[in-house]
C-alpha positions as CSV (number, residue, x, y, z in Angstrom):
1,X,48.3,-35.9,-53.7
2,X,47.5,-38.0,-56.8
3,X,50.5,-38.5,-59.2
4,X,50.6,-38.0,-63.0
5,X,51.3,-41.7,-63.3
6,X,48.3,-42.8,-61.2
7,X,45.8,-40.5,-62.9
8,X,46.8,-39.4,-66.4
9,X,48.5,-42.5,-67.7
10,X,45.7,-44.9,-67.0
11,X,43.4,-42.6,-69.0
12,X,45.8,-42.6,-71.9
13,X,46.0,-46.4,-71.8
14,X,42.2,-46.6,-71.7
15,X,41.9,-44.3,-74.7
16,X,44.6,-46.1,-76.7
17,X,43.1,-49.5,-75.9
18,X,39.6,-48.4,-77.1
19,X,41.2,-46.9,-80.2
20,X,43.0,-50.1,-81.0
21,X,40.0,-52.2,-80.4
22,X,37.9,-50.0,-82.7
23,X,40.4,-50.3,-85.5
24,X,40.4,-54.1,-85.1
25,X,36.6,-54.3,-85.0
26,X,36.2,-52.0,-88.0
27,X,38.9,-53.4,-90.2
28,X,38.6,-57.1,-89.4
29,X,35.4,-58.0,-87.7
30,X,35.3,-61.5,-86.2
31,X,33.4,-64.0,-88.4
32,X,31.4,-66.3,-86.2
33,X,31.5,-69.9,-87.4
34,X,29.7,-72.9,-85.8
35,X,32.8,-74.6,-84.5
36,X,32.1,-77.9,-82.6
37,X,34.5,-79.1,-80.0
38,X,35.4,-82.8,-79.5
39,X,32.8,-82.9,-76.7
40,X,30.1,-81.6,-79.1
41,X,31.0,-84.2,-81.6
42,X,31.0,-87.0,-79.0
43,X,27.5,-85.9,-78.0
44,X,26.3,-85.9,-81.6
45,X,27.6,-89.4,-82.1
46,X,25.6,-90.5,-79.0
47,X,28.8,-91.4,-77.1
48,X,29.5,-94.3,-79.4
49,X,33.3,-94.5,-78.6
50,X,32.7,-94.7,-74.8
51,X,29.5,-96.7,-74.5
52,X,29.3,-99.2,-71.6
53,X,32.7,-98.2,-70.2
54,X,34.0,-97.2,-66.8
55,X,35.6,-93.8,-67.4
56,X,38.1,-91.7,-65.5
57,X,38.1,-88.1,-66.7
58,X,41.0,-85.7,-66.7
59,X,39.4,-82.3,-66.8
60,X,38.7,-78.9,-65.3
61,X,36.1,-76.1,-65.6
62,X,37.0,-75.4,-69.3
63,X,35.5,-78.6,-70.6
64,X,32.1,-77.3,-71.7
65,X,30.1,-78.0,-74.8
66,X,28.6,-75.4,-77.2
67,X,25.5,-75.2,-74.9
68,X,27.6,-74.4,-71.9
69,X,27.2,-77.8,-70.2
70,X,30.2,-79.3,-68.4
71,X,31.7,-82.6,-69.5
72,X,30.9,-84.3,-66.2
73,X,27.2,-83.2,-66.4
74,X,27.0,-84.4,-70.0
75,X,28.5,-87.9,-69.1
76,X,26.4,-88.4,-66.0
77,X,23.2,-87.5,-67.8
78,X,24.0,-90.0,-70.7
79,X,22.5,-93.0,-68.8
80,X,21.3,-94.7,-71.9
81,X,24.9,-95.1,-73.1
82,X,25.9,-97.2,-70.1
83,X,28.7,-94.8,-69.2
84,X,30.0,-94.9,-65.6
85,X,32.3,-92.1,-64.5
86,X,34.4,-93.7,-61.8
87,X,36.7,-90.9,-60.8
88,X,38.1,-87.5,-61.8
89,X,41.7,-86.3,-62.2
90,X,42.3,-82.5,-61.9
91,X,45.3,-80.6,-63.2
92,X,47.0,-77.4,-61.9
93,X,44.5,-75.0,-60.4
94,X,42.1,-77.8,-59.5
95,X,38.8,-79.1,-61.0
96,X,37.2,-75.6,-60.9
97,X,40.3,-73.6,-61.9
98,X,40.1,-71.5,-58.7
99,X,43.3,-72.4,-56.9
100,X,46.7,-70.8,-57.7
101,X,48.8,-73.1,-55.6
102,X,49.2,-76.9,-55.0
103,X,45.8,-78.7,-54.8
104,X,44.8,-81.6,-52.6
105,X,42.3,-84.4,-53.4
106,X,38.7,-83.4,-53.0
107,X,35.2,-84.7,-53.6
108,X,33.0,-83.5,-56.4
109,X,29.9,-82.2,-54.6
110,X,27.1,-83.1,-57.1
111,X,28.2,-86.7,-57.8
112,X,30.3,-87.6,-54.7
113,X,33.1,-88.7,-57.1
114,X,36.7,-88.6,-55.7
115,X,38.8,-86.0,-57.4
116,X,42.5,-86.9,-57.5
117,X,44.7,-83.9,-57.8
118,X,47.6,-84.2,-60.2
119,X,49.1,-80.9,-58.9
120,X,49.6,-81.9,-55.3
121,X,51.4,-84.8,-53.7
122,X,51.7,-86.4,-57.1
123,X,51.6,-85.3,-60.8
124,X,51.2,-88.9,-62.0
125,X,48.2,-91.2,-61.5
126,X,49.2,-94.2,-59.3
127,X,48.4,-97.9,-60.0
128,X,45.7,-97.7,-57.4
129,X,44.1,-94.7,-58.9
130,X,43.8,-96.5,-62.3
131,X,42.0,-99.5,-61.0
132,X,38.5,-100.1,-62.3
133,X,39.1,-97.9,-65.3
134,X,38.3,-99.0,-68.8
135,X,39.2,-95.6,-70.5
136,X,40.9,-92.4,-69.6
137,X,39.2,-89.3,-71.2
138,X,41.1,-85.9,-71.4
139,X,39.2,-82.7,-72.0
140,X,40.9,-79.4,-71.1
141,X,41.4,-76.1,-73.0
142,X,45.0,-75.4,-73.8
143,X,46.5,-72.0,-74.9
144,X,49.3,-73.1,-77.2
145,X,52.4,-72.5,-75.0
146,X,54.8,-75.2,-73.9
147,X,55.0,-74.1,-70.3
148,X,51.2,-74.1,-69.8
149,X,51.2,-77.3,-67.7
150,X,48.0,-78.9,-68.9
151,X,49.8,-80.4,-71.9
152,X,52.3,-82.1,-69.5
153,X,49.4,-83.5,-67.4
154,X,48.0,-84.9,-70.7
155,X,51.3,-86.5,-71.6
156,X,52.0,-88.0,-68.2
157,X,48.5,-89.5,-68.1
158,X,49.1,-90.9,-71.6
159,X,52.3,-92.6,-70.3
160,X,50.3,-94.2,-67.5
161,X,47.5,-95.3,-69.8
162,X,50.1,-97.0,-72.1
163,X,51.7,-98.7,-69.0
164,X,48.4,-100.0,-67.8
165,X,47.0,-100.8,-71.3
166,X,44.1,-98.4,-70.8
167,X,42.7,-96.7,-74.0
168,X,43.1,-92.9,-74.0
169,X,40.6,-90.5,-75.6
170,X,41.2,-86.8,-76.2
171,X,38.3,-84.5,-76.9
172,X,39.9,-81.8,-79.0
173,X,39.5,-78.0,-78.7
174,X,40.8,-75.1,-80.8
175,X,44.1,-73.5,-80.1
176,X,42.8,-70.1,-79.1
177,X,45.7,-68.2,-80.6
178,X,45.4,-70.1,-84.0
179,X,47.2,-73.1,-85.2
180,X,49.7,-71.0,-87.1
181,X,51.6,-69.4,-84.2
182,X,54.8,-71.3,-84.0
183,X,57.8,-69.8,-82.3
184,X,60.6,-69.9,-79.9
185,X,63.4,-72.4,-79.2
186,X,63.1,-76.1,-78.7
187,X,63.4,-77.1,-75.0
188,X,66.8,-78.5,-74.0
189,X,66.7,-82.0,-72.4
190,X,68.1,-80.6,-69.1
191,X,64.8,-78.6,-68.8
192,X,62.4,-81.4,-69.5
193,X,59.8,-81.6,-66.8
194,X,56.4,-80.2,-65.9
195,X,56.8,-77.0,-67.9
196,X,58.6,-78.7,-70.8
197,X,57.2,-82.2,-71.5
198,X,59.6,-82.7,-74.4
199,X,61.7,-81.2,-77.2
200,X,59.2,-79.0,-78.8
201,X,59.1,-75.2,-79.2
202,X,57.7,-72.6,-76.8
203,X,54.8,-72.0,-79.2
204,X,53.8,-75.3,-81.0
205,X,50.9,-74.1,-83.1
206,X,48.9,-77.2,-82.4
207,X,45.6,-78.1,-80.8
208,X,45.7,-80.3,-77.7
209,X,44.5,-83.3,-79.8
210,X,47.3,-82.7,-82.4
211,X,49.8,-82.4,-79.6
212,X,48.6,-85.7,-78.1
213,X,49.2,-87.4,-81.5
214,X,52.6,-85.8,-81.7
215,X,53.5,-86.9,-78.1
216,X,52.3,-90.4,-78.6
217,X,54.6,-91.1,-81.6
218,X,57.5,-88.7,-81.3
219,X,58.0,-89.3,-77.5
220,X,57.5,-93.1,-77.8
221,X,54.5,-93.3,-75.5
222,X,52.5,-95.6,-77.8
223,X,49.2,-95.4,-75.9
224,X,46.0,-96.7,-77.5
225,X,45.1,-93.1,-78.4
226,X,42.0,-91.8,-80.0
227,X,41.4,-88.1,-80.7
228,X,37.9,-86.8,-81.5
229,X,38.6,-83.6,-83.6
230,X,36.7,-80.4,-83.7
231,X,34.6,-79.6,-86.7
232,X,34.6,-76.4,-88.7
233,X,37.7,-75.1,-87.2
234,X,40.6,-73.9,-89.4
235,X,44.2,-73.3,-88.5
236,X,44.1,-69.5,-89.0
237,X,41.0,-69.0,-86.7
238,X,41.4,-67.1,-83.5
239,X,39.1,-68.1,-80.6
240,X,36.9,-65.1,-80.9
241,X,35.8,-66.3,-84.4
242,X,34.7,-69.7,-83.3
243,X,31.4,-68.8,-81.6
244,X,32.5,-70.8,-78.6
245,X,32.3,-69.5,-75.0
246,X,35.5,-68.4,-73.3
247,X,35.9,-70.1,-70.0
248,X,39.1,-69.1,-68.1
249,X,41.2,-72.2,-68.4
250,X,43.3,-71.0,-65.4
251,X,42.7,-68.2,-62.9
252,X,45.0,-65.7,-64.6
253,X,44.0,-66.5,-68.2
254,X,41.0,-64.3,-68.5
255,X,40.7,-63.3,-72.1
256,X,42.1,-63.9,-75.5
257,X,44.5,-60.9,-75.3
258,X,46.1,-62.5,-72.3
259,X,46.5,-65.8,-74.2
260,X,48.1,-63.8,-77.1
261,X,50.6,-62.2,-74.7
262,X,51.2,-65.2,-72.5
263,X,54.2,-66.6,-74.5
264,X,55.7,-63.1,-74.4
265,X,55.4,-61.8,-70.9
266,X,55.5,-65.2,-69.1
267,X,59.2,-65.4,-70.0
268,X,59.6,-62.9,-67.1
269,X,57.6,-65.1,-64.7
270,X,60.6,-66.5,-62.8
271,X,62.5,-63.2,-62.6
272,X,62.2,-60.3,-60.2
273,X,59.4,-58.8,-62.3
274,X,55.7,-59.0,-61.7
275,X,53.7,-60.1,-64.8
276,X,50.5,-58.7,-63.3
277,X,49.4,-61.6,-61.1
278,X,47.2,-60.1,-58.4
279,X,45.7,-57.5,-60.8
280,X,42.8,-57.5,-63.1
281,X,44.9,-57.9,-66.2
282,X,47.7,-60.5,-65.8
283,X,50.1,-60.8,-68.6
284,X,48.9,-57.6,-70.2
285,X,51.5,-55.6,-68.2
286,X,54.6,-56.2,-66.2
287,X,56.8,-54.2,-63.8
288,X,58.7,-53.9,-60.6
289,X,59.4,-51.3,-57.9
290,X,62.9,-50.7,-59.3
291,X,62.0,-50.1,-63.0
292,X,62.2,-46.6,-64.7
293,X,59.1,-47.3,-66.8
294,X,59.2,-44.1,-68.9
295,X,62.8,-45.0,-70.0
296,X,61.7,-48.6,-70.6
297,X,58.6,-47.7,-72.6
298,X,60.6,-45.3,-74.8
299,X,63.2,-48.0,-75.5
300,X,60.5,-50.6,-76.3
301,X,58.6,-48.3,-78.6
302,X,61.8,-47.4,-80.4
303,X,62.4,-51.1,-81.0
304,X,59.3,-51.1,-83.3
305,X,58.1,-54.5,-82.2
306,X,55.5,-55.7,-84.7
307,X,52.0,-55.6,-83.4
308,X,52.8,-54.0,-80.0
309,X,53.0,-50.6,-78.4
310,X,54.0,-49.8,-74.8
311,X,52.8,-47.3,-72.2
312,X,54.2,-46.5,-68.7
313,X,51.7,-47.8,-66.1
314,X,51.9,-48.1,-62.3
315,X,50.1,-50.9,-60.5
316,X,50.1,-52.6,-57.1
317,X,49.5,-56.4,-57.0
318,X,47.2,-57.7,-54.3
319,X,48.9,-61.1,-54.3
320,X,51.8,-63.0,-55.7
321,X,55.1,-61.2,-56.5
322,X,55.5,-57.6,-55.0
323,X,52.2,-58.0,-53.1
324,X,51.1,-54.6,-51.8
325,X,54.1,-52.8,-53.4
326,X,53.8,-50.1,-56.0
327,X,55.3,-51.4,-59.3
328,X,56.4,-49.1,-62.1
329,X,55.5,-51.1,-65.2
330,X,54.6,-51.2,-68.8
331,X,51.1,-51.7,-70.3
332,X,51.2,-53.7,-73.6
333,X,48.8,-52.7,-76.3
334,X,48.2,-55.3,-79.0
335,X,47.7,-53.2,-82.1
336,X,47.9,-56.0,-84.7
337,X,47.7,-59.5,-83.4
338,X,48.4,-61.1,-86.8
339,X,51.7,-59.2,-87.0
340,X,52.7,-60.2,-83.5
341,X,55.4,-62.8,-82.9
342,X,55.0,-63.3,-79.1
343,X,58.3,-65.1,-78.3
344,X,60.4,-62.8,-80.5
345,X,58.7,-59.8,-78.8
346,X,59.3,-61.4,-75.4
347,X,63.0,-61.8,-76.1
348,X,63.3,-58.1,-77.2
349,X,61.7,-57.2,-73.9
350,X,64.2,-59.4,-72.0
351,X,67.1,-58.0,-74.0
352,X,66.0,-54.4,-73.3
353,X,65.6,-55.0,-69.6
354,X,69.0,-56.7,-69.5
355,X,70.7,-53.7,-71.2
356,X,68.8,-50.9,-69.3
357,X,68.9,-52.5,-65.8
358,X,71.9,-54.9,-65.8
359,X,72.3,-54.6,-62.0
360,X,68.7,-55.1,-61.1
361,X,67.1,-57.5,-63.6
362,X,67.6,-61.2,-62.9
363,X,68.1,-62.2,-66.5
364,X,69.6,-65.6,-65.6
365,X,66.2,-66.7,-64.4
366,X,64.7,-66.2,-67.9
367,X,66.1,-69.6,-68.7
368,X,63.6,-71.4,-66.4
369,X,60.8,-70.8,-69.0
370,X,62.8,-70.1,-72.1
371,X,64.4,-73.5,-71.5
372,X,67.1,-73.2,-74.1
373,X,70.7,-72.2,-73.2
374,X,71.7,-71.2,-76.8
375,X,68.7,-68.8,-77.1
376,X,69.6,-67.2,-73.7
377,X,73.2,-66.8,-74.7
378,X,72.1,-65.3,-78.0
379,X,70.2,-62.7,-76.0
380,X,73.3,-61.9,-73.9
381,X,75.6,-61.4,-76.9
382,X,73.2,-59.8,-79.4
383,X,73.7,-56.2,-80.3
384,X,70.3,-56.2,-82.1
385,X,67.5,-58.1,-80.4
386,X,65.9,-58.9,-83.8
387,X,68.8,-61.3,-84.4
388,X,68.0,-63.5,-81.4
389,X,65.4,-65.7,-83.2
390,X,68.2,-66.8,-85.6
391,X,69.4,-69.0,-82.8
392,X,66.4,-71.3,-83.1
393,X,65.2,-70.8,-86.7
394,X,66.8,-74.0,-88.0
395,X,65.4,-76.2,-85.2
396,X,62.0,-74.6,-85.6
397,X,61.9,-75.4,-89.3
398,X,62.8,-79.1,-88.5
399,X,59.9,-79.2,-85.9
400,X,57.4,-77.7,-88.4
401,X,58.2,-80.5,-90.9
402,X,58.1,-83.2,-88.1
403,X,54.7,-82.1,-86.8
404,X,53.0,-82.2,-90.2
405,X,51.8,-85.8,-90.1
406,X,50.0,-85.2,-86.8
407,X,47.9,-82.2,-87.9
408,X,44.2,-82.6,-88.1
409,X,43.1,-79.2,-89.6
410,X,43.9,-77.2,-92.6
């Protein structure tokens, strides 16, 4: 027999989602602007910064130009510029972004180039890997969150470029959730690593090129760094107003809504809660077999989190956490993305789970991605979740002032 949850609630979710989208499209239609990525600008300049060089590229499937051509194809076809691509470095998920586990070295089939994985036996290019390289070129789409590991791969490769006196070029791309979304605590030193390259906030509000400039100076890398900026992009632009093609930068980052919610729901990633991996809409809902999702949705809606509404929703992941198990979860509706503060919302969700299900919810594991003990302790002691961001507000203001010299866009 079909249950109420399995039939009626998905219909309600669908209707609410369509309604919210209609309001968004009617009241604030996207304005398409001819944004050019760093790769587009490099092509327009006839590859002047990289002519007659042996290049190693750090990239994945997201490195396309405005015509849909991949970075590798563009460089290989630029024979008149004397460019030689000698090797490829791939980040987490591999060169084609299809793998959701550790990745081994491979061979790129069209060119025969060796692809060195930086998410397998090593996350740092070795001395041998950097032989016969005149320039390291980085081009990967970021999503604006500290624990999205592409920024750490960029920083690690910058360190090796500085060590080996190899120039480093970053082709910039827009921050898909705008360059104004700054939030969350600064990472504590004890958590520095692949999901926290340094002491910056969970949401930094910078493009990958701006972040490279920040890393290079603030983290004392001092590489010979060049950033080719985007053109016609402004800090308040969402990705869907750029006119650029959305290419999934990782297997579970499939649309802009998921990028908006990623800094919110990914705080639960290390706990005993599924964030929708193994479903069609990762990061848009979360749940577990032990959750009373009607009780939880009522509590979250009563919290009046700006820009969000919550609906009970059952799902069964086909892979990852709770594979094959029915999870009682929550579908998140983004009703106003400009009003949404993802990290603040995420901490309200964490606080609510901790108070409703103290014996079941593994709240301690939130620290693995929150990466700040004071913020976690503020969650434990708060009687009102809206007070939790006060624990990082002063540090966030300091970061905002510190990042200012490295910004490339108004």
